[in-house]
C-alpha positions as CSV (number, residue, x, y, z in Angstrom):
1,M,22.9,-3.5,-23.0
2,I,20.2,-0.9,-23.1
3,D,18.9,0.3,-19.8
4,T,15.2,0.8,-20.1
5,G,14.9,1.9,-16.5
6,L,13.4,-1.4,-15.5
7,S,16.6,-2.4,-13.7
8,R,16.2,0.6,-11.5
9,L,12.4,0.0,-11.1
10,Y,12.8,-3.7,-10.2
11,S,15.6,-3.2,-7.8
12,P,16.6,-5.9,-5.3
13,E,15.1,-3.6,-2.5
14,L,11.7,-3.4,-4.3
15,L,11.7,-7.2,-5.1
16,A,12.6,-8.0,-1.4
17,L,9.7,-5.8,-0.3
18,A,7.3,-7.8,-2.5
19,T,8.3,-11.0,-0.7
20,E,7.3,-9.6,2.7
21,L,3.6,-10.0,2.2
22,Y,3.5,-13.5,3.6
23,R,3.9,-11.8,7.0
24,F,0.5,-10.2,6.6
25,P,-2.1,-12.8,5.7
26,L,-5.8,-11.8,5.5
27,S,-7.6,-13.6,8.3
28,D,-11.2,-13.8,9.4
29,D,-10.6,-11.9,12.6
30,L,-9.6,-8.7,10.8
31,L,-13.1,-7.2,10.7
32,Q,-12.6,-3.8,9.1
33,R,-12.5,-4.7,5.4
34,A,-12.2,-3.1,2.0
35,S,-11.4,-4.3,-1.5
36,G,-9.9,-2.4,-4.4
37,R,-8.9,-2.6,-8.0
38,S,-6.5,-0.4,-10.0
39,R,-8.1,0.9,-13.2
40,T,-4.7,1.4,-14.7
41,C,-3.2,-2.0,-14.3
42,G,-5.9,-4.4,-12.9
43,S,-4.1,-5.0,-9.6
44,T,-6.5,-6.1,-6.8
45,I,-6.5,-6.1,-3.0
46,D,-8.6,-7.4,-0.2
47,I,-7.5,-5.8,3.1
48,G,-8.5,-6.4,6.7
49,L,-7.6,-4.4,9.8
50,A,-8.0,-4.6,13.5
51,T,-8.0,-1.3,15.4
52,D,-7.7,-0.5,19.0
53,A,-10.2,1.6,21.0
54,G,-8.6,4.8,19.8
55,G,-8.8,3.8,16.1
56,R,-5.1,3.0,15.6
57,I,-4.2,0.0,13.6
58,E,-3.3,-3.1,15.7
59,R,-3.0,-5.7,12.9
60,I,-3.3,-5.7,9.1
61,G,-3.8,-8.5,6.6
62,M,-3.9,-8.5,2.8
63,R,-4.7,-10.7,-0.2
64,I,-3.0,-9.1,-3.2
65,S,-2.9,-9.7,-7.0
66,A,-0.4,-7.1,-8.2
67,C,2.9,-6.5,-9.9
68,A,6.0,-6.2,-7.8
69,V,5.5,-2.4,-7.5
70,G,2.1,-2.9,-6.1
71,Q,3.2,-5.7,-3.8
72,A,6.1,-3.5,-2.5
73,S,3.7,-0.6,-1.8
74,C,1.5,-3.1,0.1
75,A,4.4,-4.3,2.1
76,L,5.6,-0.7,2.9
77,L,2.1,0.1,4.3
78,A,1.7,-3.2,6.2
79,R,5.1,-3.4,7.9
80,E,4.7,0.1,9.4
81,A,0.9,0.2,10.0
82,A,0.8,-0.9,13.7
83,G,0.0,2.0,15.9
84,V,-0.9,4.3,13.0
85,S,-4.1,6.4,13.0
86,S,-6.6,6.7,10.1
87,Q,-5.5,10.3,9.8
88,E,-1.9,9.3,9.3
89,I,-2.9,6.8,6.6
90,S,-5.0,9.4,4.8
91,E,-2.3,12.0,4.9
92,T,0.3,9.6,3.6
93,R,-2.1,8.5,0.8
94,D,-2.8,12.1,-0.1
95,G,0.9,12.8,-0.1
96,L,1.6,9.9,-2.4
97,V,-1.1,11.2,-4.8
98,D,0.6,14.7,-4.8
99,W,4.1,13.1,-5.2
100,L,3.0,11.0,-8.1
101,D,1.5,14.2,-9.7
102,G,4.8,16.0,-9.2
103,K,3.4,18.4,-6.7
104,R,5.6,17.5,-3.7
105,E,8.3,15.3,-2.3
106,L,7.7,11.8,-1.0
107,P,5.6,11.7,2.2
108,D,7.4,10.8,5.4
109,W,6.8,7.0,5.6
110,P,9.6,4.5,6.0
111,G,10.8,2.9,2.8
112,L,8.8,4.8,0.2
113,A,11.9,5.8,-1.6
114,A,12.0,2.3,-3.0
115,L,9.0,3.3,-5.1
116,A,10.7,6.4,-6.6
117,P,11.7,4.8,-9.9
118,A,8.0,4.1,-10.6
119,R,7.0,7.8,-10.4
120,G,7.5,8.4,-14.1
121,L,5.5,5.3,-15.0
122,T,1.9,6.4,-14.8
123,G,0.7,2.8,-15.5
124,R,2.1,1.9,-12.1
125,H,0.5,4.7,-10.1
126,G,-2.7,2.8,-9.5
127,A,-0.7,-0.2,-8.1
128,I,1.2,2.2,-5.8
129,L,-2.0,3.8,-4.4
130,L,-4.0,0.6,-4.2
131,P,-3.1,-0.5,-0.6
132,W,-3.4,3.1,0.7
133,N,-6.8,3.7,-0.9
134,A,-8.0,0.3,0.5
135,A,-6.7,1.1,4.0
136,V,-8.4,4.5,4.1
137,E,-11.7,2.8,3.0
138,A,-11.3,-0.1,5.6
139,L,-10.6,2.4,8.4
140,S,-13.8,4.3,7.5
141,N,-15.8,1.1,7.7
142,A,-17.3,-0.2,10.9
143,P,-16.0,-3.7,11.8
144,A,-18.0,-6.4,10.0
145,S,-19.9,-8.7,12.3
146,S,-18.5,-12.2,12.4
């Protein structure tokens, strides 16, 4: 059997991450919103956040249409987002951009190593960055009025 690298990419760990998104539904009370679309693969996201008085994330919800790599990246962001500041999200996103470009090691965010097999697949880079870009945008938006 020829190993095309897909068995490493779609590892049990990555596929398990993709199934975690049910824990983070997008609800109407998450008022800081953003949407995004990856130009490389067509993946989409709608994200909503609730933040505390200091601007740290309290809750997060997402509606995703993405491959397993994009879904895993979304889950990695969502499961560790509580208590995180917009600066930390921006720094992690910027670190991911640099890592994907081969300029540095993976940023310090729990679980990102599961995405490592996708680094050489430029068509997956947009899906990896999708939730991080959307979160940065949502955090820069004032809460929408209900």
